[in-house]
N, C-alpha and C positions, 0 to 999 in steps of 0.2 A: 054571513061572517066573512070579513075580508082576509084573504090569506096573507101571512107575513112575508115580507120581501126577504130574499136571501141576503145574509150578511156578507160583506166583502172581507176577504182575508187581507188584512193590512200587515206590513212588516213590523216586527217588534222594535220598539224604540228603547234606547237606554234611558233609565230613569235619571232624573236630574239629581246631581250630587253623587251618583254611583259611578266609580271609575270603570272604564271598559276592561274586559277580561284580557289578561296578558297574552301576547302572541307566543305560541310555543315554537321555539327554534331548535334545530338539531344540535346536539352537544358538540363541543369542540373536540378536535381529534378524530380518530377513526378514518382518516384518509388513506387511500391506497396509492402509493407513489411507485411508479415502475422505473426500472433501469434496464437498458439494452446496451450490449457491447458486441461489436464485431471487430475482427483483427484488421481488416483492410476495407477500403472504400468499395472494392468489387464484391464483397460479401453482401448477401441480401438480409435485411432485417425484418422482412414481412412476417416470418414465422414467430419471431419474438413479439413483435408489435401486436399481432393477432391474439396471441395468448394473453398478453398483459391487458389489452383492451377488453377481452372477454372476462378477465378477472376484475374489471372495474377500475383500472388504474387511470388516474388523472391528477397530475401530469405524468409524462413519461420522459425520462432523461436518457441521453444516448452518448456513447463514446465510440470512436472508431480508432482503436489503438490495439497494440498487442497486449497479451495478458501480463507480460512482465513489466510493462511500462509503469513508472511511478507516478506519472502525471495523468490524472483522470478528472478533467473539469466537470464532466457530466455527473460522475459519482459524487464529487465534492458538492455540487449544487443540490443533488438529491438528499444527501445527508444533512446539509445545512437547512433544508426546508422541513425535514421530518420533525414532528413534535410528539408530545405524549399521546399515546393511543394510536399513532399512525403505524402503517406497515410498509416496509420496503419490499417490493415484490420483484423477483427475477424469474426468468424462464428456467434457468438451471444454475447451479452453484458455480460452475466454471465460468459463467458470464460475469460473476461478481468479483472474485478474488484471484490473485496470482497463485496462492497456495492455501492450504488449510489454516496455517497460522494467520495469514492475512484475513481470511474469512472470519476467523474467530475474533480478530481485532474489531472488525466491523460489527459483529454480533454484540460484542461488549459495549461498543459505542452506542448502538441502538438501545440496548438494555438500560444504559445510563439515562437515556432520554425518555424511558418508559415506552419505547417502540419495540417492534419485533421484525424479524426477517421471515419472508415467505418464499419458498422455492416451489414453483409449479411442477417442475420435472421430478424433483425428489419427493414432492408431496408432504411437506412439513411446514410448520409455523412455530417459531421459537416462542410465540406468545401463549401456547398451550402446553400441557404436560408432555405430550408425545414429542413436541418440538424441543422442549427443554432436555428431554432424554437424548434426542438426536444431537443437540448442540454439545451435550456433555461427552458423547462418544467422539464427536469431532475434536473436542478439546484434548481428549486422551490421545487421539491419533496425531494431533499436532505436536503434543509433547514427545511422543515416540519419534515422530519425524525429525524434530529438532535434535534429539539425541543421536539418531542415525546419521544425520548430516555431520554432526561433530565427530562421531566415531569414524566415518568415512574420510573426513578431512585429515584427522590425526593419522589414520592408517596410510593415507597417501603421502603425507609428509615423512613418516617413518620409513616408508619404502624408498622415497627419493633420497633420503639421507643415507640409507644402506647402499644405494647404487653410487654414492659419491656425488650426487647432484648438489650444487651449491644453491641454497635457498636465499631469498631476499633479492635486493637490487644487484644488478650486474656490476662487478668491480670496474672502476674507471681506468685502472692500469693492470695490464697483464704481467705475469711473472717475468717475461723477457724484457718488458719495458722497465720494470722495477730494477732489474739487474743493470740495464743500460743506464738508468738514471743514477744509480749508485756510482757508476764510473764517472759520469759527467759531473757529479757533485764535487769531485776532487779538484776540478779546475773552474767550474762555473758556479754562479750564485744559485740559490734555491729558486729565486723568482724566474731566472732564465730557464732553468730546467722545468719548472712547473708550467711555464708558458709553452714550452716545446711540446708537452703532452696535454695541453689544454686542461689543466687541473689547477686548483688553488695550491698555495704553498702548504697549507695545513693538510690537504689531501695527499700531497707528495710525501710529507714526513710520516703520515699515518701508514701509507703503504710500505714505506721503507722500514718502519718499526715492526709492521706485521711480518716482514720478511727477515727480521732480526739483523737489519743492516744499520750499523752505526756510522753516520757520516756527519761531518761538520760543515756549516755554511761558510764558504770562504769569505764572503762579505762581512760576516760577523766576526770571523777570526782575525780580520784586519782591524 
């Protein structure tokens, strides 16, 4: 009896008329976008980059500016690129915003896009329940902070008024100049007197009225 020859294992071929199986692709979103900020060019960003790279961030945007600066090109580009399901990741919250209200504004913008904020240092993600609780606490702190700023500002203004400090813009004419101008207005025109003190005609008469000085313009009297 002749032994059977071993069969060769041939690759499977798609049957005619049957479409190939669809290729499974990863869902859209879910990207981790990092943001780095340092105050000056001399400060080192390695610690932040290492933490964000370890967290799987790609790309990572950077700003080298002070925390109070209003212009942040790197942050603007990061926020523009973030879409639904993405995460903006920072090393610490103080790298992100100038203040708690500013941070909450960014959190709200991310929420509108269906994205979330992750802080490695504080260990929270606004995309989960614990992170939502954390952001709620931040919002309460921001509200209290705004009220405290308003209260401190009002208290400072009241104290300045009590000390006799004049608030607002510095007057263009001093009391001695107003008295002198009133004397000059008896013989000179308002335009000449105003030019002498480098003010407009309207400003001259406003200061004279505030000092309860009634004068007539010789040019108009004629």
